[in-house]
C-alpha positions as CSV (number, residue, x, y, z in Angstrom):
1,M,131.6,-15.7,-58.3
2,S,131.0,-12.3,-56.9
3,D,132.8,-10.5,-54.0
4,N,129.4,-10.1,-52.1
5,Y,128.9,-13.9,-51.6
6,F,132.2,-14.3,-49.7
7,R,131.5,-11.3,-47.4
8,F,131.1,-12.0,-43.8
9,I,130.0,-9.4,-41.3
10,L,131.0,-9.8,-37.6
11,E,129.3,-7.6,-35.0
12,E,130.3,-7.5,-31.3
13,R,127.6,-6.3,-29.0
14,E,128.5,-6.2,-25.5
15,D,125.5,-4.2,-24.1
16,E,122.9,-7.0,-24.8
17,F,122.7,-10.1,-22.5
18,N,120.0,-12.5,-22.8
19,F,119.4,-15.1,-20.0
20,E,116.5,-17.6,-20.3
21,K,115.6,-19.0,-17.2
22,N,113.5,-21.9,-18.5
23,K,115.8,-23.8,-21.1
24,S,113.3,-26.6,-21.7
25,K,110.7,-24.0,-23.0
26,I,107.9,-26.0,-21.3
27,D,105.2,-23.7,-20.1
28,I,103.7,-25.1,-17.1
29,R,101.4,-22.8,-15.3
30,F,99.8,-22.9,-11.7
31,N,96.4,-23.6,-13.3
32,R,97.6,-26.7,-14.9
33,V,99.4,-28.0,-11.7
34,A,96.5,-27.0,-9.5
35,F,94.1,-29.2,-12.0
36,I,96.5,-32.3,-12.1
37,F,96.8,-32.2,-8.3
38,F,92.8,-32.0,-7.9
39,V,92.4,-34.9,-10.4
40,F,94.7,-37.2,-8.5
41,F,93.6,-36.1,-5.1
42,S,89.8,-36.9,-6.2
43,I,90.9,-40.3,-7.6
44,F,92.8,-41.0,-4.2
45,L,89.8,-39.9,-2.2
46,I,87.3,-42.1,-4.0
47,Y,89.5,-45.2,-3.7
48,S,90.1,-44.4,0.0
49,I,86.3,-43.9,0.6
50,H,85.8,-47.3,-1.2
51,L,88.4,-49.1,0.9
52,I,87.1,-47.9,4.1
53,H,83.6,-49.0,3.0
54,L,84.9,-52.6,2.3
55,G,86.7,-52.7,5.4
56,S,83.7,-51.8,7.5
57,R,81.4,-54.3,6.1
58,K,80.6,-57.4,8.3
59,S,81.5,-60.6,6.5
60,D,79.4,-63.7,6.5
61,I,82.1,-66.2,5.8
62,N,80.9,-69.0,8.2
63,S,77.5,-69.1,6.8
64,S,78.3,-68.8,3.1
65,K,81.3,-71.2,2.9
66,E,80.4,-73.9,5.3
67,F,79.0,-76.9,3.9
68,K,76.6,-79.1,5.5
69,N,77.5,-82.2,4.0
70,P,81.1,-83.1,2.9
71,E,80.1,-86.4,1.3
72,L,77.9,-84.8,-1.2
73,I,80.9,-82.6,-2.7
74,K,82.7,-84.8,-5.2
75,R,85.0,-83.7,-8.0
76,A,84.0,-84.8,-11.4
77,N,86.0,-87.3,-13.4
78,I,88.2,-85.6,-16.1
79,V,87.8,-87.5,-19.3
80,D,89.6,-86.8,-22.7
81,R,88.0,-86.6,-26.2
82,N,88.5,-90.3,-26.7
83,G,86.6,-91.4,-23.5
84,T,89.8,-92.5,-21.7
85,F,90.0,-91.3,-17.8
86,L,92.5,-88.5,-17.1
87,A,91.6,-88.1,-13.4
88,K,89.1,-90.0,-11.7
89,T,87.3,-89.4,-8.5
90,V,88.8,-91.7,-5.6
91,S,87.4,-91.8,-2.0
92,S,89.8,-92.1,0.7
93,I,90.1,-91.9,4.5
94,D,92.8,-90.1,6.4
95,I,94.2,-91.4,9.6
96,G,96.6,-89.5,11.9
97,I,97.9,-89.5,15.1
98,N,98.1,-86.8,17.7
99,P,101.5,-87.0,19.4
100,T,100.7,-85.1,22.4
101,E,97.8,-87.9,23.3
102,I,100.4,-90.9,23.1
103,I,100.4,-92.8,26.3
104,D,102.9,-95.4,25.7
105,Q,105.5,-94.4,23.1
106,K,107.3,-97.8,23.2
107,K,104.4,-99.9,22.5
108,L,103.2,-97.5,19.6
109,I,106.8,-97.9,18.0
110,L,106.5,-101.8,18.2
111,N,103.1,-102.0,16.7
């Protein structure tokens, strides 16, 4: 091969010094930051106004959730495709004792 192929040229320059402040090379300008801030602030403002509006509404829970006749409310029977019952509606009565209203505890325990 020729002599020009293996020739290296080394140069030293002490007078030039390049310093890059931004190493990631991402160009973020104030306009972009201001726009992103405005978008997030407007979304925050919309949700805040919506929450304040929902919190200030009067609720009619007692009138809408209260049923007049509990005997009319019954769950339907659950049946599989062959017609056998998986769950059936059974009426029951709950009986309870209020311990603060017991007069004679020994007599209650014996009964």
